[in-house]
Structure formats: structure tokens, C-alpha cells
N, C-alpha and C positions, 0 to 999 in steps of 0.2 A: 521347604526353603522360603526364607523370608522374602518379602516384596521389596523392591529398591524403592527408596522413599522419593518424594519428587525432587528433593534437593540434591540427588545424587547428580553429580558431575555428568556430563556428556562423555561419551566414549571418545578417545583419541582420534578416531575414524571421521566422527561427525564434522562436518564443514561448519566454519565459522559462519556466523550471521553476516550477511552482506550488508554494506553500509547502505542508507536509504539514498534514494535518487537527488540530484541537485535540484530537479524542478518537478512541477506536477506532470508536465508533459512526458518527460522521461520516465517517472513512476507510472504513468497510464499506459504508455507502450509496452514497459516491462509486463505490467499486469495484464495485458491483452495477448501477450505471448505465452505467459504462464497458463492462462484460461484456455487457449488453443490447444497447448501440450496436454493439459489436464482431459481435456474434452476428447482428445485423439485415443485416449485408453491405451495407449503405447508405453507408459511409464511404469517401471517396476514399482513395487509397493512401497520400499524404502525412499525412493525419489518422489513418489506421489506425495508421501507426508510431509517431506522438506519443501515441495513446490506450493502445498498448501498452506503452510505455514509462512512461507515467503509472501505468497498471495494475500494473505490476511494482514501482513505488516504493510505491503504496499496499499491495500485498500484503506487502511487506516490513515497511512501517510496522505494519500490523495483526498480523503474525506476532511482530514484537518485542514489542508489547504483550501479546498474549496470552501469551508466555513470561515477561515480567516478572510478571504476576498468577499464573501457575502457580508461580514460583518463591516468591512472597509466601505463596502457600497451603501451599507445602512446608514453610517456615520456620515458619508458624502451626502446622501439624499436627504438626511434630517437638516443638513445645513443649508438647504434650500437650492439645490441644483435643480435648474429648469431645461427644460427640452430647447435645444438649440433650433432657431429658426433663422433663415435667410433673409437679409434684408433687402 
């Protein structure tokens, strides 16, 4: 029996990929919830794989958002931001 190729479309029963969250905070909250579910050990194998894949996507999303903010802070720091002092 031939192995299915990696480009084989998903089965009709497979859930569609959920859209990425609107904010870092929403992504982090969903990721924390997924981690708790994964750590519980109560998910069936099929759902476990889907949750892991969603978690990987959320982790990449959160990392990208953090990197974007860090890059913006570097630009601001390079333009001579100084610590605020009360007069």
C-alpha cells in the first residue's frame, strides 16, 4: 500500500486552521490554555496532535509580536531616549 504524500489534502473531517489572534495577549492566553490541556493528559491522540500544532502556531505568532516590539524599542533607544527625571 503506497504511503500518502505530504501534499495529500487533509481529510474532510479535519478542522480548518483557526485564524491567529488579534493581539499578543489573546495569543498568550490561548497558548496557556492549550498547554494546560496538553499537560492534563486527558486529550485523545487526534486532538492532542491538533492542539500541539495550534500551540506551535501560537508560539510563533507570540514570538514574532515580541520581536517586533523589541525592534521598535531598539529604534527608539538609538534615537536618544533618556530616562525621565522629575524636575
